[in-house]
C-alpha positions in Angstrom: 23.3 35.3 -17.0 23.6 36.6 -13.8 23.2 35.0 -10.1 19.8 35.4 -9.5 19.1 33.3 -13.1 21.4 31.2 -12.1 19.8 30.7 -9.1 16.5 30.3 -10.5 17.6 27.8 -13.1 19.4 25.8 -10.1 15.9 26.1 -8.0 13.8 24.6 -10.5 15.9 22.0 -11.0 16.3 21.5 -7.6 12.1 21.2 -7.7 11.9 18.9 -10.5 14.5 16.4 -9.3 12.0 16.3 -6.0 9.4 15.8 -7.9 11.0 13.2 -9.7 12.2 11.3 -6.6 8.6 11.3 -4.7 7.0 9.9 -7.7 9.8 7.1 -7.5 9.1 6.8 -4.2 5.0 6.9 -4.2 5.9 4.5 -7.3 7.6 2.2 -5.3 4.9 1.8 -2.3 2.3 1.9 -4.2 4.4 -1.1 -6.3 4.9 -3.0 -2.2 1.1 -2.3 -1.5 0.0 -3.8 -4.7 2.5 -7.3 -4.0 1.2 -7.4 -0.2 -2.6 -7.3 -1.2 -2.2 -10.1 -4.1 -0.3 -12.1 -1.6 -2.6 -11.7 1.1 -5.2 -12.1 -1.5 -4.2 -15.4 -2.2 -3.2 -17.0 1.3 -7.3 -16.3 1.7 -7.5 -18.4 -0.8 -5.8 -21.1 0.1 -6.9 -21.1 3.6 -10.3 -20.1 3.3 -10.9 -22.1 -0.1 -12.9 -19.4 -1.6 -11.6 -19.4 -5.5 -14.9 -20.0 -6.3 -17.1 -17.7 -4.7 -17.9 -13.9 -6.1 -16.2 -10.6 -4.6 -19.6 -10.2 -2.7 -19.7 -13.6 -1.4 -15.6 -13.1 -0.2 -16.8 -9.9 1.4 -19.3 -11.6 3.5 -17.6 -14.4 4.6 -14.5 -12.1 6.1 -17.1 -9.5 7.6 -18.2 -12.7 9.1 -14.9 -13.2 11.0 -13.5 -9.7 11.2 -14.5 -8.9 14.8 -13.4 -11.8 16.2 -10.0 -11.8 14.6 -9.9 -8.2 15.5 -10.7 -8.7 19.1 -8.9 -12.7 19.6 -5.7 -11.8 17.7 -2.9 -12.3 19.9 -1.4 -8.6 20.9 1.9 -9.8 19.2 -0.1 -9.0 15.5 -1.8 -6.0 16.9 -1.7 -3.2 15.1 1.6 -0.7 16.1 1.1 3.0 16.6 
């Protein structure tokens, strides 16, 4: 095996390792997002008492308050850019 073939093998190995690491990071990010969504849903059910409502009814309630919350939330909760 010559040097070029060795380098090609090493490149393929590193590319595969990069893909695996990327998948791992994506998986962890999805896991964190899923946890955050579950926690947010639990808080919404706790404070708005909406366990008995359908998804459509919940969306209607959230849309009623969305604009108010966006415009009146304290600055410390504003989206950071």
